[in-house]
C-alpha positions, 0 to 999 in steps of 0.5 A: 439360096440357103434353106430358111426352113418350111416346105415339105421337109419341115424346119431345120434344127440349127445347133450352134453356140448359145445366144448372147443372152444365155452366155451373159446369164451363165457368165453372170451366175459363174461370177456370182458363184465365185464372188459368193465363195470368195465372200464366205472365205473373206467373212471368216477372216474378217470376223476374226480380225474384227474380234481380235481388234475388239479385244485389243489383241490385233497384234496376236492376229497379225503376228500369227497370220503373217507367220503362217503366210510367210511359212506357207509361201516360203516352203510352198515355193521351195517344194514347188521349185525343187519338184518343178526344176527336177521335172524340167531338168529330166525333160531337158536331159531326155535322149534323142529318140531313135529306133523304137522298141515295144516299150518306147512305142507304148510310151510314145502314145503318152508322150504324144498325149501330153505334149500340148499340155506339158507346160500346164501339167508342170505348173499343175504338179508343182502348184499341188505339191507347193500347196500341200507343203505350204499348208504343212509348213504353216502349221509349224508357226509355233515351232518357228516362233520358238526357234527365232525368239528362243532365249537360253534356259541357263541350264545344261543337259548332263550328256551333251552339256548344251543349253536346254533351249537347244532341245526345247526351241532349236531341235524341233525346228531342225527336225521340221527342216529335216523332214521337209528336206526328206519330202522334197528329195523323195518327191523330186526323185520320184518325179525325175525318175518318172520323167526320165522313164517317160522320155526314154532316159530310163529303160526297163525292157528295152535292149541296151543300157538301162539308163542314159549317162544324163539320167544316171548323173541326175538321179545319183545327185538326188540320191546323194542329197537323200543320203546326205539328209540321212547323215544329218538325221543320224547326227540329230538323233544323237541329241534326240536321245536326250528327249526320247521316251522309252519303256523302263522298269523304273517308270512308265514315262522314261525320258532321256538316255539309259546305259544302252543309249549312251554306250551303244546307240550314241556311238552307233549314230556317230559311226552311221553318220560317217558312213552316210557322209561317205556314201553320199560322196560316192553318189555325187561322184557318179557325175564324173564316173557315170557308174552305179557300182560304188554308190550301190555298194556304199548304200548297201554297206550303210543299210547293213551297218544300220542293221548291225551297228544301229540295231544288233549291237545295242541289243547285245549290249542290253542283253549281256551287259545291262540285264545281268546288273541293270540297277548298277548300270542304270543308276547314273542315268536314273539320277539324271532323270530324277534331277531333271524331272524335279527341275522341270516340274518345279518340285526340286525343293520338295523334301519329305519330312518325317511326321509321326501321324499317329495322333492319340487322345490321351492326357494331353487331350485338353491342349489338342482340343484347344489346338483343334479350334485354331488348326484350320478353318474347317470348310463345312460347306463343300463347294462340290455339294452345295451348288444345288442349295445355291441354285434353290435358294438364290436362283431367283429365276428359272433361267439363271444357273450356278456352276455345278462346282462352286469356287473357294475364295477369300473375303474379309479373312475368311474362306468363302464359297462363291458362285455367279448367277449366270444366264441359261437360255435353255431354261427360257419359257419361250425360245426364239431368236429375239429372246435368245440373242437380244432380250436375255443377254446376261446373268446377274450378281455373285452369291457368296456364303461362309465356308465354315458355318451354316445359317442359324435356324436354317436346318443346315443351309449356308450362311450367305454373306452376299445374296438377293437379286440384285445382290447385297451384302459384304461385297459392297457396290460392284457391277453385277451384270455378267455378260461373260461367264463359264456358261455363256456360250451363245452370242448376244447382240446388245446396245441397239434399239432392242432393249435387254431384260436386266432382271425381274423384280419380286413384284412382277415388274421388269427392269430393262437395260442397254449395254454400255460397254465397248466390248464386242464388234459394231454391227452398224456397218453393213459389211460387218453384218453380212460377214457375221450373217455368213459366219454364224449361218444366221441371215436375220443378222443381215436384215433384222430391225432389232439391229441398228445404230450402236448394236454390238455382237458379243461372242467367244464369251467364256473366260477360257475361250477368250484367254486361249484366243489372245494367247494361243501359246498358253495352256489354260487351267481347268478351274476358272474362278470369279472375284470381285475386285475394285467394283468389278467381277473379274474371272481369274484364269491360271495359264501355263507355259509348257514344253515337250523338250526338256532333256531327261525329264519324264513326260506326263499327259495333262488330261491324265495327271489332272483328272480327279473326281471333280473333273470327271463329274464336271467337264468344264473343269478339265484343262485345255489341251488335255491330250498334250504330253509335256515334260516342263510346266510353269504357271507363268501367267495370271489372266483376268477377264472382266465379266461385264466388258470381256476385257482380257489382261495377261500378267507375268507371274513367273518372271524367270520362265524362259519359255514365257520370255520367248513368247513375250519376244514373239508377241511383244506387249501382250503380257503385262509386267508382274508389277502391274497386277492390281493390289486388290487382285493380288488378294485373290490370286492363288496356287493353281489346282492343275499345276498342283495335281501334275506335281503331286502325280510326279511326286508319287515316284519322284519324292525318291532321290536315291537311284536304287530305291527309285529303280526298285519302286519300293516306296512308290505312292499313289493319290488315293481314290475319293472316298465319297465316290463310288468310282475309282477316281482320284481325290481332288486337292482342297483349298483350306486355311490351315496351320502346317507343322511349324507355322504359328498362324493359318495360311491359305493352302492347297492340300492333298494326301498320298497312300502307298501303292495298292495300300489304303493307309496314309503315307504322306500329306502335302500342302502348298502355300497358296496365298499369292501375297505370302512370302512363301507362296509356292513352297511345298511341305511334304509330311512323310508318315511312318507306321500304320496310320489310317488313310482317307478311305479307311477313315471313311470306312470306319465312319460308315461302320459306326452304329450312329451312322447306320441309324442315321442313314436308315432313318433318312432312307425311311424319310425318303432322303439321301445322304451325301458325304462332303469333302473329307478334309485332312488337317495336321494336328500336333502329332497326328491328323484330324479328319473332318467331313460334313454330311448332308441330307437331301430329300429325294423329291427335294431340290437341294441338300442341307448340312445335318451332321459332321464326322470327326476322326483323330487317331482311334477316335471317331465321332458323328455329331450334329456340329463340328464343336460337338464332334471335336468335344466327343473326340477329345472329351467334352470338358477338354480332358480325357474322352469319356468312355463309350456307353455300352448299354441299351439298344441304340440302333433299334428304330422307334415306332412310327406310331408315336403321336409326335413322330406321326404328326411330324411325318404328316406335316412333312407329307403336307409340305412335300405335296405343297412343294409339288404343286408349287413346282407345277405352277412355277412358283419357286418362292412357294416351293422354297417355303415348302421345302423349308417346312419339309426339312423342319418337319423331318428334323422334328421327326428325327428328334422325336425318334431319338427321344423315343429311342432313349426312352426305350433304352432306359427300360432295358438292361444295359448291354443286353441287346447290344449284339442283337441290335448290331445284327439287326441293323447290318443292312442299314450299316451296309448301305452306309459303307458305300458313301457314293451309293446314297448320293443324289444324281 
């Protein structure tokens, strides 16, 4: 009878399988875990699909997805088959085991151990290498689409006389195939060799032959395949010389063949190709000869030839033929590089024009004074300075914000500073999930101001043409709600049972709103809610009562994100700007097609060539894919993003660009024709900044077309540093309506200056017609300046050394204010250049700067005046005639006494206004704070006027000129502070 437990020995512990209940529970948990992981992966895929469908670019998603899947499976299976077949073949060719040596006895343990699992081991190895190879191939989807859809450039390279499309579209794909072939050959060779060794086909220590005939033949064929691929590599390397980057004295980023490449490396590659083919045939011949002797000799000769012909011979040519007369030897290749580079970057038509540049105020001053009024719309409101002023005067609520750098556009024929009042949830008084994602969902309205003037009686505030909440003014009626913007990074859920805050009224009431657009993804479907809950890591999306019928989730809300997502083959410009077109706010996004395979064209790194003082201060103005190295670029697409609906539209801009034609073949229907651009949108399109910055960086060297001059770098230029900044950052280009030499009317332009390398004087001025409606859109004018003409930094230093500036800076510091220098504009005027710079003052406890002075310089004359008109009058003469002589009398730099009752009263009022402002800030009463700031600025202005009046009285009582030198010496400290314009900038 079986022991059922009990008795003196106690119960018996039975060890066996878990109970059915436990097994069921474990199986259920396992299934749930697998399903959970599968749903997480599914959620990412599903939400992506839903988003692309919501923006009507599902074809981009499917084309990209199927291309990746196809490449993954094709190349994954090829790699798995190559490795798997060679392992199977090596196993099948194993010799019958006979007398066992010590080596074979050791290996026998491994053979016995894996014998039961051979099939699964083979499947595992092949699956692993297949997955890795497939994943790598899927990442080449762009290369595949370019190759299969490539269109000809219609241009041939100067060395091989092949269409540029071969180098841009075909060669990258061939190189990928070659790399894949090498990987497959090496992995197959290693796997076959290990299998032969494991099963006795290869012997290391055993007596007798080291390899069986079968192993010899198998491995020889694999080595023959490897050497054949090497032969193909040598042949492709010949073409690769046309797009190879190398060091060269003439330029840091040389691309293309040099003398040694064309006369040493090119024939060497051809010879090595022939040797490799012969060597490969010798390896294949072992199938019949069954000996390694000839293949090994051939392989050794190939290696020796690679060292002697591919390495030593070119070095000898470089040393003894090129270096003794490098300039003459390299001249033909430099010419090819210059021509290709200028074509690739769209600067082939830019030719320097001689321009005197040495403007003088003489008997013709009256005409120059008249010409100065119409030479340009001088932008006194610097979009890089006045954002805090917009913020203070037009923010309206603490949770709104303007961009750090505003934009320049054109409305009613006038240069206009514009900015959107976007939402900033970080400034909400109460942060929670409902407020962040349901209640506060959008910004409100565009604010615009004249670029050329300030508001009368405002002491330097911008003259707004569109303001208020809701805004009203010159823009007319338009949809003011901003659901998509540069600062909108969080997701929002709209259109459901939870009402949104539209805007707060001045009386304290709130307007609510429910989104009416069709943007975003519908969350009524529980599967969609679950997918987004997983993707966003927010479980409340799944069960929140704030989500119901009609709820839609908005995300990927910045214009750059949306355009990059629907057109992942484009490079996005750093400066996205808003416009009002047909009653809607539309973001305009400039986009580029680029290539790294234009033969002979020197490469540039986008992040480096587009960096300037603005992009360094504002990360949102940096170009996307800034680390990419390119040697071909075109502004081929203009894109728009609707600020309310988020709709993305891509329009063809450069209809001749072969790269764009190729991508349009790959993604048909995604880019609209140029003819479909709305007429009113065309009024706001402009030449893009980043394209211009790349071109100006290239033109610092490639304005030279003579090979000898290019080689010597005797006329190399540089983009000058921004004179208004302390760091060594490049001056940004400026949009400005101006007359270029030879023009009879102003044209909206993008301008920049050049100085000689390591020199501060002006060498050239460049402008491009930036008006998309102009017949000459994109035409560049490069004015080359001869002689010693002051550059931007010299003009700024000359300004800072003026006694009036020293007085002004000292007085402002005494009033606890900072001096901010605006954009130093350069405008060609007759035979010289007119410099105009607005100067702002910001109290250190104040929230925004105000325009107080305008600096004007022409030739040797410089003025520091209260207005542009006064500055021009001082430079060219108040009556439009000869400039009056400077008054040398009196000590105009001596500070007036602050004990003067008028000055003291004004300072007392300023102190009272400051204290009122501080109190209002603590109470979050921004209206009272703004009024206090206005009173503070008005009091400071009265103090300044009273100080000037007291100084003038003091001067009348002294002998003219007696204390001139003493006054200058006494103010050296103040002048020294003014010489660094960046030192007084607000943080």
